C-alpha positions in Angstrom: -38.2 13.9 -53.7 -36.3 12.6 -50.7 -37.2 9.2 -51.0 -38.7 9.4 -47.4 -41.3 11.8 -48.4 -41.9 10.1 -51.9 -42.6 7.0 -49.8 -45.0 8.4 -48.1 -47.0 10.1 -50.8 -47.2 6.3 -52.1 -48.4 5.0 -48.9 -51.0 7.8 -48.7 -51.9 6.7 -52.1 -52.6 3.3 -51.5 -54.9 4.1 -48.2 -57.0 5.4 -50.4 -60.8 3.9 -49.9 -62.8 4.6 -52.6 -66.8 3.7 -52.0 -66.9 1.1 -54.2 -64.7 -1.7 -52.6 -63.9 -3.2 -55.8 -62.2 -0.3 -56.9 -58.8 -0.7 -56.2 -57.1 2.3 -57.9 -55.0 4.5 -56.0 -56.1 8.3 -54.2 -54.7 10.3 -57.5 -54.2 13.6 -55.5 -51.1 13.2 -53.6 -49.0 12.1 -56.7 -50.8 15.1 -58.5 -49.4 17.4 -55.8 -46.1 16.0 -56.0 -46.1 16.7 -59.6 -47.2 20.2 -59.0 -43.9 20.2 -56.5 -41.7 18.9 -58.5 -42.2 21.4 -61.3 -42.4 24.5 -59.2 -38.9 23.7 -56.9 -37.3 23.3 -60.5 -38.8 26.3 -61.8 -39.8 28.8 -58.7 -38.7 28.0 -55.4 -35.4 27.2 -55.9 -34.9 31.3 -56.9 -35.7 31.9 -53.1 -32.6 34.4 -52.1 -32.5 33.5 -48.5 -31.9 30.0 -48.9 -30.1 30.0 -52.4 -26.9 29.2 -51.0 -25.3 26.7 -48.0 -25.8 25.8 -45.3 -29.4 26.0 -46.4 -30.8 22.8 -48.3 -32.4 22.6 -51.1 -36.4 22.7 -51.2 -37.3 19.3 -51.2 -35.3 18.6 -48.2 -37.0 21.4 -46.3 -40.2 20.3 -47.6 -39.4 17.0 -45.8 -38.3 18.4 -42.4 -41.8 20.9 -42.8 -43.8 17.8 -43.1 -41.9 16.0 -39.8 -42.5 18.8 -37.8 -46.6 17.5 -37.9 -47.4 15.9 -35.2 -49.3 13.2 -37.1 -49.8 12.3 -40.9 -53.6 13.8 -41.1 -51.5 17.0 -40.5 -48.9 16.3 -42.9 -51.2 15.5 -45.4 -53.0 19.0 -45.3 -49.5 20.7 -45.2 -48.0 18.8 -48.3 -51.5 19.5 -50.1 -51.0 23.3 -48.7 -47.5 23.4 -50.9 -48.6 24.3 -54.8 -51.2 27.3 -52.9 -47.6 29.0 -51.9 -47.8 32.7 -53.3 -44.6 33.0 -54.6 -42.8 35.7 -56.9 -40.0 34.9 -58.5 -37.8 36.7 -61.2 -40.4 36.9 -64.0 -43.0 37.7 -61.5 -40.9 40.9 -60.1 -40.3 42.0 -63.9 -44.1 42.0 -64.7 -44.9 43.7 -61.0 -41.8 46.3 -62.0 -43.5 47.1 -65.3 -47.3 47.3 -63.9 -45.8 49.6 -61.4 -44.0 52.0 -64.0 -46.7 51.8 -66.4 -49.6 51.8 -63.6 -49.3 54.6 -60.6 -46.0 55.8 -61.5 -47.3 57.1 -64.9 -50.4 58.1 -63.4 -49.0 60.3 -60.8 -46.4 62.0 -63.0 -49.0 62.9 -65.5 -50.9 64.4 -62.3 -47.8 65.8 -60.7 -47.1 68.0 -64.1 -50.6 68.7 -65.7 -50.2 66.9 -68.7 -52.9 66.7 -71.0 -53.6 62.8 -71.5 -54.9 63.4 -75.1 -52.3 65.4 -76.2 -50.4 64.3 -79.3 -47.1 64.8 -77.8 -48.0 62.8 -74.5 -45.3 60.3 -75.0 -42.7 62.7 -75.5 -43.4 64.6 -72.7 -43.8 61.8 -70.1 -40.3 60.5 -71.5 -38.9 64.0 -71.0 -40.2 64.4 -67.4 -39.1 60.6 -66.4 -35.8 62.1 -67.4 -35.7 64.3 -64.8 -37.1 61.8 -62.3 -34.7 60.2 -60.3 -35.8 56.5 -59.0 -34.5 55.3 -55.7 -35.0 52.5 -53.8 -35.6 52.9 -50.2 -33.2 49.9 -49.1 -31.5 47.3 -50.6 -34.3 44.6 -50.6 -35.4 46.9 -53.9 -33.5 45.7 -57.1 -33.5 49.5 -58.8 -30.9 48.7 -61.3 -33.4 45.7 -62.6 -36.1 48.2 -62.6 -34.6 50.8 -64.9 -33.4 48.0 -67.3 -36.7 46.7 -67.3 -38.6 49.7 -67.9 -35.9 51.0 -70.2 -35.4 54.6 -67.9 -32.3 56.6 -68.9 -31.5 59.1 -66.0 -28.7 59.4 -64.1 -26.6 56.4 -63.1 -26.5 57.0 -59.3 -29.3 54.8 -57.8 -28.5 54.7 -54.1 -30.8 53.0 -51.2 -32.1 56.0 -49.4 -31.9 53.9 -45.9 -28.0 54.2 -46.5 -28.4 57.9 -47.6 -30.4 58.4 -44.7 -27.2 57.4 -42.2 -24.1 58.3 -44.4 -25.6 60.9 -46.9 -26.2 64.8 -46.8 -29.3 66.7 -47.5 -26.7 69.7 -48.7 -25.1 67.2 -51.2 -28.1 65.3 -52.4 -29.7 68.9 -53.1 -26.9 70.1 -55.3 -26.7 66.9 -57.0 -30.2 67.0 -58.2 -29.4 70.9 -59.4 -26.2 69.9 -61.1 -28.3 66.7 -62.9 -31.2 69.0 -63.3 -33.5 66.6 -61.4 -37.1 67.5 -60.1 -38.5 64.8 -57.9 -37.8 62.0 -56.4 -39.5 58.4 -56.6 -38.9 56.1 -54.0 -39.3 52.4 -54.4 -39.4 49.1 -52.3 -40.5 45.5 -52.3 -41.3 44.0 -49.2 -42.9 41.6 -47.2 -44.8 41.8 -44.3 -45.5 45.3 -42.5 -42.5 47.2 -44.1 -41.3 48.9 -41.3 -38.1 48.9 -42.0 -39.0 52.0 -44.8 -40.3 54.1 -42.3 -36.9 55.8 -40.7 -35.4 56.2 -44.3 -38.7 57.3 -46.0 
């Protein structure tokens, strides 16, 4: 933590005024928050791709600048205590989301599309067969489609383009011919995004 932030945290803790005047203990919440932020900074926030490389500074210094943007220290205290509540998805969380998407909505959709009976004795084998004839593609390069394949142990075509590029540079005829050649029956388009997802519209 930059020294200017660390000094601020110590001062905020010392300024605590307990109900009992004889109690000179410090307010622990800022020190606890500092400890949480240090942990999250090392284990999670440092994974943020947008600011992972120069010229961006590490999270602790961006935190300092963010606090300094507040007009007064009361607002700085509020901002500081918000930080551990930031919802941030790191690589482990993405892996869990990829598995959940594959084993949940995608599996249910595939069963419905093909008309499989979920109580059939060979249901797993049938699902695996249908997966091999399903082409999983990213809509934009934001979605790490190769990672999705690996995490879910999907075998199939080794061409995994993003659909925005195909929309610009591809040929519908060549795509159709490729699917026939590889015996692909269906396409599943995937995307991870933050916000409106408007960048997907033209490609879809």
